[in-house]
MDAnalysis code that builds the backbone (N, CA, C; Angstrom):
import MDAnalysis as mda
import numpy as np

u = mda.Universe.empty(381, n_residues=127, atom_resindex=np.repeat(np.arange(127), 3), trajectory=True)
u.add_TopologyAttr("name", ["N", "CA", "C"] * 127)
u.add_TopologyAttr("resid", np.arange(1, 128))
u.add_TopologyAttr("resname", ["MET", "ALA", "ASP", "VAL", "LEU", "ALA", "ASP", "THR", "SER", "ALA", "TRP", "ILE", "ALA", "ALA", "LEU", "ARG", "GLY", "ALA", "ASP", "ARG", "ALA", "THR", "LYS", "GLU", "THR", "VAL", "ASP", "ARG", "LEU", "LEU", "ASP", "GLU", "ASP", "ARG", "LEU", "VAL", "PHE", "CYS", "GLY", "VAL", "VAL", "GLU", "MET", "GLU", "LEU", "LEU", "HIS", "GLY", "ILE", "ARG", "PRO", "ALA", "GLU", "ARG", "ARG", "ARG", "LEU", "LEU", "PRO", "LEU", "PHE", "ALA", "ALA", "LEU", "PRO", "TYR", "VAL", "GLU", "ALA", "ASP", "ARG", "ALA", "ASP", "TRP", "GLN", "ALA", "ALA", "GLY", "GLU", "LEU", "LEU", "GLY", "ASP", "LEU", "ARG", "ALA", "LYS", "GLY", "VAL", "THR", "ILE", "PRO", "ALA", "THR", "ASP", "ALA", "LEU", "VAL", "ALA", "ALA", "LEU", "CYS", "ARG", "ARG", "HIS", "GLY", "PHE", "ARG", "LEU", "LEU", "SER", "LEU", "ASP", "ARG", "HIS", "PHE", "ASP", "ALA", "VAL", "PRO", "LEU", "LEU", "HIS", "ARG", "LEU", "PRO", "ARG"])
u.atoms.positions = np.array([
    [61.175, 101.088, 69.909],
    [62.273, 100.443, 70.624],
    [62.179, 100.765, 72.116],
    [62.254, 99.742, 72.950],
    [62.165, 99.929, 74.393],
    [63.428, 100.614, 74.894],
    [63.252, 101.767, 75.514],
    [64.408, 102.525, 75.994],
    [64.187, 103.174, 77.351],
    [63.076, 102.822, 78.022],
    [62.760, 103.407, 79.326],
    [62.442, 102.300, 80.311],
    [63.106, 102.336, 81.451],
    [62.804, 101.413, 82.533],
    [62.035, 102.201, 83.590],
    [60.807, 101.798, 83.847],
    [60.004, 102.419, 84.904],
    [60.252, 101.639, 86.184],
    [60.577, 102.346, 87.245],
    [60.812, 101.642, 88.505],
    [59.489, 101.419, 89.221],
    [59.566, 100.781, 90.355],
    [58.373, 100.397, 91.098],
    [57.525, 101.595, 91.478],
    [58.147, 102.691, 91.882],
    [57.369, 103.867, 92.285],
    [56.535, 104.409, 91.130],
    [57.077, 104.405, 89.931],
    [56.342, 104.897, 88.771],
    [55.184, 103.963, 88.424],
    [55.448, 102.657, 88.457],
    [54.382, 101.700, 88.166],
    [53.238, 101.821, 89.174],
    [53.576, 101.915, 90.446],
    [52.528, 102.010, 91.476],
    [51.706, 103.271, 91.285],
    [52.374, 104.392, 91.067],
    [51.651, 105.652, 90.855],
    [50.743, 105.566, 89.634],
    [51.231, 104.935, 88.574],
    [50.439, 104.820, 87.353],
    [49.269, 103.847, 87.522],
    [49.537, 102.692, 88.117],
    [48.506, 101.663, 88.231],
    [47.418, 102.030, 89.225],
    [47.784, 102.756, 90.231],
    [46.792, 103.147, 91.240],
    [46.199, 104.521, 90.956],
    [46.677, 105.193, 89.919],
    [46.153, 106.510, 89.566],
    [46.530, 107.591, 90.562],
    [47.574, 107.345, 91.342],
    [47.977, 108.285, 92.390],
    [48.613, 109.552, 91.839],
    [49.158, 109.470, 90.647],
    [49.842, 110.608, 90.037],
    [49.441, 110.633, 88.565],
    [48.594, 111.582, 88.219],
    [48.034, 111.638, 86.861],
    [49.122, 111.769, 85.798],
    [50.099, 112.615, 86.052],
    [51.164, 112.826, 85.071],
    [51.952, 111.533, 84.833],
    [52.235, 110.805, 85.912],
    [52.971, 109.550, 85.768],
    [52.129, 108.515, 85.041],
    [50.853, 108.450, 85.362],
    [49.954, 107.521, 84.655],
    [49.941, 107.824, 83.170],
    [49.820, 109.091, 82.818],
    [49.804, 109.462, 81.400],
    [51.129, 109.115, 80.725],
    [52.227, 109.322, 81.430],
    [53.541, 108.991, 80.871],
    [53.678, 107.491, 80.663],
    [53.308, 106.698, 81.658],
    [53.392, 105.235, 81.528],
    [52.482, 104.756, 80.404],
    [51.264, 105.276, 80.326],
    [50.343, 104.876, 79.257],
    [50.927, 105.206, 77.883],
    [51.504, 106.392, 77.746],
    [52.099, 106.801, 76.471],
    [53.274, 105.887, 76.110],
    [54.132, 105.624, 77.095],
    [55.289, 104.759, 76.840],
    [54.865, 103.332, 76.480],
    [53.797, 102.850, 77.095],
    [53.268, 101.533, 76.731],
    [52.761, 101.550, 75.293],
    [52.011, 102.588, 74.943],
    [51.491, 102.706, 73.581],
    [52.614, 102.773, 72.552],
    [53.718, 103.399, 72.920],
    [54.852, 103.553, 72.006],
    [55.839, 102.382, 72.080],
    [55.511, 101.361, 72.873],
    [56.391, 100.188, 73.053],
    [57.790, 100.589, 73.504],
    [57.864, 101.531, 74.437],
    [59.160, 102.017, 74.892],
    [59.551, 101.507, 76.275],
    [58.647, 100.834, 76.985],
    [58.965, 100.387, 78.339],
    [59.641, 99.022, 78.336],
    [60.606, 98.900, 79.213],
    [61.291, 97.639, 79.451],
    [61.080, 97.276, 80.915],
    [61.120, 95.992, 81.213],
    [60.828, 95.496, 82.551],
    [62.049, 94.740, 83.063],
    [62.198, 94.660, 84.381],
    [63.307, 93.899, 84.955],
    [62.829, 93.155, 86.195],
    [63.625, 92.191, 86.601],
    [63.240, 91.309, 87.699],
    [63.016, 91.990, 89.027],
    [63.859, 92.942, 89.385],
    [63.718, 93.568, 90.695],
    [62.422, 94.384, 90.772],
    [62.035, 95.036, 89.688],
    [60.776, 95.787, 89.667],
    [59.606, 94.808, 89.710],
    [59.711, 93.727, 88.944],
    [58.652, 92.719, 88.957],
    [58.482, 92.141, 90.363],
    [59.582, 91.818, 91.021],
    [59.526, 91.282, 92.379],
    [58.818, 92.250, 93.322],
    [59.216, 93.519, 93.279],
    [58.618, 94.504, 94.177],
    [57.135, 94.700, 93.884],
    [56.756, 94.713, 92.618],
    [55.341, 94.877, 92.284],
    [54.524, 93.665, 92.718],
    [55.019, 92.472, 92.443],
    [54.272, 91.267, 92.832],
    [54.144, 91.159, 94.345],
    [55.118, 91.665, 95.042],
    [55.067, 91.654, 96.502],
    [53.922, 92.518, 97.023],
    [53.620, 93.598, 96.325],
    [52.663, 94.562, 96.858],
    [51.281, 94.586, 96.240],
    [51.067, 93.870, 95.126],
    [49.759, 93.982, 94.487],
    [48.771, 92.957, 95.041],
    [47.503, 93.327, 94.946],
    [46.428, 92.457, 95.418],
    [46.176, 91.345, 94.396],
    [45.549, 90.239, 94.823],
    [45.296, 89.127, 93.891],
    [44.538, 89.540, 92.624],
    [43.543, 90.391, 92.739],
    [42.799, 90.824, 91.544],
    [43.699, 91.623, 90.609],
    [44.550, 92.462, 91.177],
    [45.494, 93.216, 90.356],
    [46.487, 92.266, 89.684],
    [46.904, 91.260, 90.399],
    [47.883, 90.300, 89.879],
    [47.348, 89.630, 88.611],
    [46.106, 89.164, 88.650],
    [45.517, 88.495, 87.478],
    [45.443, 89.449, 86.281],
    [45.188, 90.705, 86.550],
    [45.069, 91.698, 85.486],
    [46.435, 92.116, 84.944],
    [47.431, 92.188, 85.823],
    [48.717, 92.758, 85.433],
    [49.737, 91.744, 84.924],
    [49.647, 90.507, 85.330],
    [50.642, 89.529, 84.884],
    [50.751, 89.438, 83.360],
    [49.630, 89.452, 82.624],
    [49.773, 89.438, 81.164],
    [50.490, 90.682, 80.622],
    [50.254, 91.830, 81.215],
    [50.957, 93.046, 80.795],
    [52.449, 92.906, 81.057],
    [52.803, 92.492, 82.253],
    [54.212, 92.341, 82.598],
    [54.892, 91.340, 81.660],
    [54.210, 90.233, 81.351],
    [54.788, 89.204, 80.494],
    [55.009, 89.704, 79.066],
    [54.231, 90.686, 78.645],
    [54.338, 91.196, 77.278],
    [55.464, 92.219, 77.107],
    [55.986, 92.734, 78.203],
    [57.018, 93.766, 78.115],
    [58.394, 93.160, 77.824],
    [59.215, 93.872, 77.068],
    [60.604, 93.421, 76.916],
    [61.249, 93.338, 78.293],
    [62.081, 92.332, 78.487],
    [62.631, 92.027, 79.808],
    [64.152, 92.032, 79.742],
    [64.755, 92.706, 80.697],
    [66.210, 92.728, 80.764],
    [66.651, 91.973, 82.023],
    [67.574, 91.060, 81.829],
    [68.103, 90.270, 82.943],
    [69.307, 90.974, 83.567],
    [69.422, 90.875, 84.860],
    [70.622, 91.353, 85.547],
    [71.659, 90.239, 85.523],
    [72.868, 90.575, 85.144],
    [73.934, 89.577, 85.180],
    [74.957, 89.974, 86.246],
    [75.993, 89.225, 86.342],
    [76.989, 89.455, 87.395],
    [77.562, 90.867, 87.333],
    [77.818, 91.368, 86.126],
    [78.359, 92.726, 85.986],
    [77.396, 93.772, 86.553],
    [76.096, 93.541, 86.420],
    [75.110, 94.479, 86.971],
    [75.130, 94.461, 88.499],
    [75.224, 93.267, 89.069],
    [75.290, 93.157, 90.526],
    [76.559, 93.833, 91.047],
    [77.662, 93.636, 90.352],
    [78.912, 94.272, 90.758],
    [78.817, 95.794, 90.631],
    [78.244, 96.264, 89.527],
    [78.097, 97.711, 89.333],
    [77.193, 98.310, 90.405],
    [76.138, 97.586, 90.779],
    [75.240, 98.065, 91.835],
    [75.984, 98.158, 93.164],
    [76.783, 97.151, 93.479],
    [77.556, 97.174, 94.722],
    [78.558, 98.319, 94.745],
    [79.240, 98.533, 93.625],
    [80.183, 99.648, 93.546],
    [79.468, 100.989, 93.673],
    [78.309, 101.103, 93.037],
    [77.524, 102.332, 93.148],
    [77.132, 102.595, 94.597],
    [76.673, 101.556, 95.289],
    [76.296, 101.721, 96.694],
    [77.482, 102.192, 97.526],
    [78.646, 101.603, 97.282],
    [79.848, 102.012, 98.016],
    [80.256, 103.438, 97.710],
    [80.218, 103.814, 96.426],
    [80.566, 105.186, 96.041],
    [79.613, 106.202, 96.668],
    [78.322, 105.880, 96.647],
    [77.349, 106.799, 97.236],
    [77.507, 106.887, 98.748],
    [77.749, 105.746, 99.389],
    [77.925, 105.752, 100.849],
    [79.121, 106.606, 101.240],
    [80.198, 106.563, 100.424],
    [81.377, 107.390, 100.706],
    [81.048, 108.878, 100.650],
    [79.974, 109.222, 99.933],
    [79.521, 110.617, 99.838],
    [78.409, 110.928, 100.839],
    [78.100, 109.949, 101.690],
    [77.061, 110.147, 102.690],
    [75.653, 109.936, 102.172],
    [75.514, 109.243, 101.047],
    [74.203, 109.003, 100.435],
    [73.888, 107.516, 100.505],
    [72.687, 107.207, 100.934],
    [72.244, 105.820, 100.994],
    [70.999, 105.669, 100.131],
    [71.008, 104.641, 99.264],
    [69.821, 104.291, 98.498],
    [69.583, 102.803, 98.673],
    [68.349, 102.347, 98.437],
    [68.090, 100.909, 98.554],
    [68.918, 100.114, 97.541],
    [69.345, 98.937, 97.942],
    [70.129, 98.077, 97.056],
    [69.357, 97.733, 95.786],
    [68.044, 97.549, 95.907],
    [67.244, 97.244, 94.714],
    [67.305, 98.396, 93.715],
    [67.316, 99.610, 94.206],
    [67.383, 100.770, 93.311],
    [68.767, 100.926, 92.699],
    [69.791, 100.510, 93.412],
    [71.134, 100.521, 92.832],
    [71.201, 99.548, 91.664],
    [70.527, 98.413, 91.773],
    [70.496, 97.460, 90.672],
    [69.718, 98.034, 89.484],
    [68.602, 98.673, 89.733],
    [67.843, 99.336, 88.662],
    [68.725, 100.363, 87.962],
    [69.446, 101.163, 88.744],
    [70.332, 102.173, 88.161],
    [71.436, 101.518, 87.330],
    [71.998, 100.425, 87.833],
    [73.058, 99.723, 87.092],
    [72.534, 99.201, 85.760],
    [71.326, 98.659, 85.751],
    [70.732, 98.173, 84.507],
    [70.525, 99.321, 83.518],
    [70.020, 100.426, 84.021],
    [69.803, 101.591, 83.153],
    [71.116, 102.086, 82.565],
    [72.121, 102.173, 83.394],
    [73.409, 102.682, 82.917],
    [74.031, 101.739, 81.886],
    [73.986, 100.436, 82.128],
    [74.616, 99.485, 81.202],
    [73.913, 99.443, 79.853],
    [72.574, 99.501, 79.881],
    [71.806, 99.359, 78.644],
    [71.455, 100.694, 77.988],
    [71.776, 101.794, 78.654],
    [71.441, 103.105, 78.103],
    [69.966, 103.450, 78.211],
    [69.268, 102.809, 79.164],
    [67.859, 103.113, 79.372],
    [67.709, 104.423, 80.123],
    [66.651, 105.120, 79.853],
    [66.269, 106.253, 80.684],
    [65.397, 105.691, 81.801],
    [65.428, 106.341, 82.944],
    [64.688, 105.868, 84.112],
    [63.488, 106.759, 84.370],
    [62.335, 106.144, 84.562],
    [61.142, 106.846, 85.017],
    [60.914, 106.439, 86.467],
    [61.017, 107.397, 87.358],
    [60.889, 107.115, 88.787],
    [60.380, 108.348, 89.515],
    [59.680, 108.122, 90.601],
    [59.265, 109.208, 91.487],
    [60.238, 109.383, 92.644],
    [61.178, 108.449, 92.776],
    [62.113, 108.461, 93.897],
    [63.237, 109.464, 93.656],
    [63.351, 110.426, 94.537],
    [64.349, 111.493, 94.397],
    [65.771, 111.009, 94.665],
    [65.925, 109.909, 95.383],
    [67.295, 109.472, 95.675],
    [68.050, 109.073, 94.410],
    [67.343, 108.802, 93.320],
    [68.032, 108.525, 92.060],
    [68.779, 109.759, 91.544],
    [68.398, 110.934, 92.022],
    [69.094, 112.163, 91.609],
    [70.570, 112.123, 91.992],
    [70.902, 111.343, 93.002],
    [72.284, 111.261, 93.478],
    [73.137, 110.292, 92.651],
    [72.508, 109.556, 91.741],
    [73.233, 108.547, 90.967],
    [73.839, 109.196, 89.721],
    [75.158, 109.191, 89.629],
    [75.784, 109.784, 88.440],
    [75.563, 108.920, 87.194],
    [75.596, 109.569, 86.061],
    [75.494, 108.898, 84.759],
    [74.172, 108.150, 84.568],
    [73.135, 108.622, 85.241],
    [71.801, 108.029, 85.108],
    [70.911, 109.058, 84.432],
    [70.312, 108.677, 83.343],
    [69.444, 109.590, 82.595],
    [68.007, 109.382, 83.028],
    [67.435, 110.426, 83.619],
    [66.065, 110.374, 84.117],
    [65.106, 110.873, 83.044],
    [63.963, 110.254, 82.939],
    [62.915, 110.718, 82.059],
    [62.038, 111.673, 82.850],
    [61.848, 112.879, 82.370],
    [60.965, 113.793, 83.109],
    [59.557, 113.210, 83.169],
    [58.894, 113.409, 84.292],
    [57.509, 112.910, 84.430],
    [56.550, 113.809, 83.723],
])
């Protein structure tokens, strides 16, 4: 059962081999059919990958379970951004949406980005 959302930082580290532990974690989660994909991560990855990588990765991305963001997710992301800003913390809006998706669906998050540590009620997967 898919229960882990890997964010863009984790995918990049795994796909480029930049972080061995993250690559091994992503590979294991793929083998166990535990990874889920979302639009904002797909957008960020497609924005940054080379054409040769794109041809290789699009079939993988298409095979992953996909979660759509709905209006409640966008609202939750906006509220999260406001709550964090009131505490003096700023995170990218795209990451607030990833966090909102994880919180609503009960997904654990695999990420290298430390700013997710500031998000309450977000369950991180250790790398």
